[in-house]
Residue, then its C-alpha position, 0 to 999 in steps of 0.5 A: m499499499t502506498q504511504n502518503l506524506f504531506c509536509f506543511g513547509l517543504g523546508y530543510c528537514a522535510e527535504a532531507l526526510i523525503a530523500q530518505l523515505k525515497g529509498q525505502e522498499d515501501g511505496w511513498s508519494f510526496s506532496g507539501s506546501s511552499r510559500r510560493l512555487r519554486g525549485g528545490s524538491p525533487p520532481p516527485v514532490i507535488r508543491h501546493i502554495f500555502d502562505g499561512t493567510r488562507p487555506l490550501i486551494m482544495a485542501e480537502e481533496i489534497l489531504a484526503n488520502v494522506t497517511h503521514l503529515l509532517i509540520s514544520i511551519p512556525p507560528q505566525d506573529n499572532m501566535i496562531d498555528p497556521v496549519l491548524q487555523h485554517h485546516r483544524d476541521i479537515i485534519s481532525r476528520l481524516t481517517n487514513l492518518k497513521w502518523v503526524g510530526y510537528l517540529s518544535t523547538t527546545g526554546i520552550y524550555g526557556d532559560r535554565g541557567g545551564d541546567w539540564v532538562d528533559e521531556e518531563t521538565k515543565p515548559a517555561p518559555t522566556s521569549v514570545k516565540g517560545q511561548a508561541r511554539l508552546e501553544a502550537e504544541m498544546a493546539w496539536l496535542t489537543l487534536f490528539k486528545d480530542h480526535n485520536i489524531p497520532v500527533h507527535i511532538f519533536r523539539l529541535g535543538s539548533i540544526y546543522g548539516p550540508n549547507k546549513g549551520q556554522l560551517v556555512n556561516l564561517q565560509a560565507g564570512r558571517l560567523k561571530k564568536i561570541i563569548k558568554e560565560g557559562q553558556f551551553f546550547s544543544r544541536i542536532h545534525v539533520n541525519d539525526i533528526t531524519q532518522s528520528l522521525m523515520a524511527s517514530i514513523a515506523s513505531p507511532h506513539g500518539g501524543q509523545v514528545y521527543n527531544l531531538v538533540d545530540d549528547m554533548p551541549a557546548p558553548s557556541a565559541d567551542v564549536i567555532d573554534y573546532i571548526c576553524d581548527l578543522l579547516g586550518h582557519a584562523p581563529l575568529p576574534a572573540i566578542n564579549f556578549d555585552d559588546a556584541e551587535m546581534s539580531l533580535m533572533m540572536k538575542i533570544f538565542y543568547s538569552e536561554n541557557k540550558r542543556v537538553r537530554n535526549d534519552r527518550i529517543k534512545k529508549d523509545l525509538g531505539i536511536t543510535l545517534k550518527y553524530p552523537t557530538y558536534k565534533h562527529g558532525f562537523l569533521s564528516l561535513t569538512k570531510d565531504l568538503k575536501r572530496 
């Protein structure tokens, strides 16, 4: 039987998941939404326009036979999840759904002063964006509770991989080494996101929440120094946090300090991380550059 994946948001993680699923023996068909029609997806992926301001055209027909649903679109400025705002009723009536994955963020935990958190830690977002993500999570889980829609929440750390992350930013000359004492960040290679999603698809557990991070939270400056060393690049000059010019997004990024545990994906999904630390991940990426 053909499995039908629809991705609300054909972005970096969705494209990576599609690429992996295409290699499975079970037949898959792929479709999804973009803000505008453009290149990027392989030809087998059918694109539909959805910009969050109005429903998909012919949404009922497009979603009728969907068996798997991935959502990677963030909440809008009014803190409303755009997919549920326009398609809640349709999704709640879908009878073929086997799995729904909502890509959230570890930002819902807020600032913990460097302490460890896991999926049992009560969320306490300290930013507007974090609060919006938490409300979106709750809305999707309500769909599970009220309609038995098999929703799974994935809280992602900072994503890196081919063509994304600090290595790319260093090569583009837009990376800054900002020093903030005692600051930790959790990150995850896109391939480990993909394998976690695929493991959940293979063994659905509706209503479950998973942290997708690696085993080694670390200061951003440590990662940057490591990448520079791998590339033979001169170390970047250190910039004190108080003196750094940053975007609002970066200010939020540095305002939250926590270390995130990933035990649940190992115990419940049987995941062995391909890149358990940033050192494994960036070593692999720099080797690919030299081929």
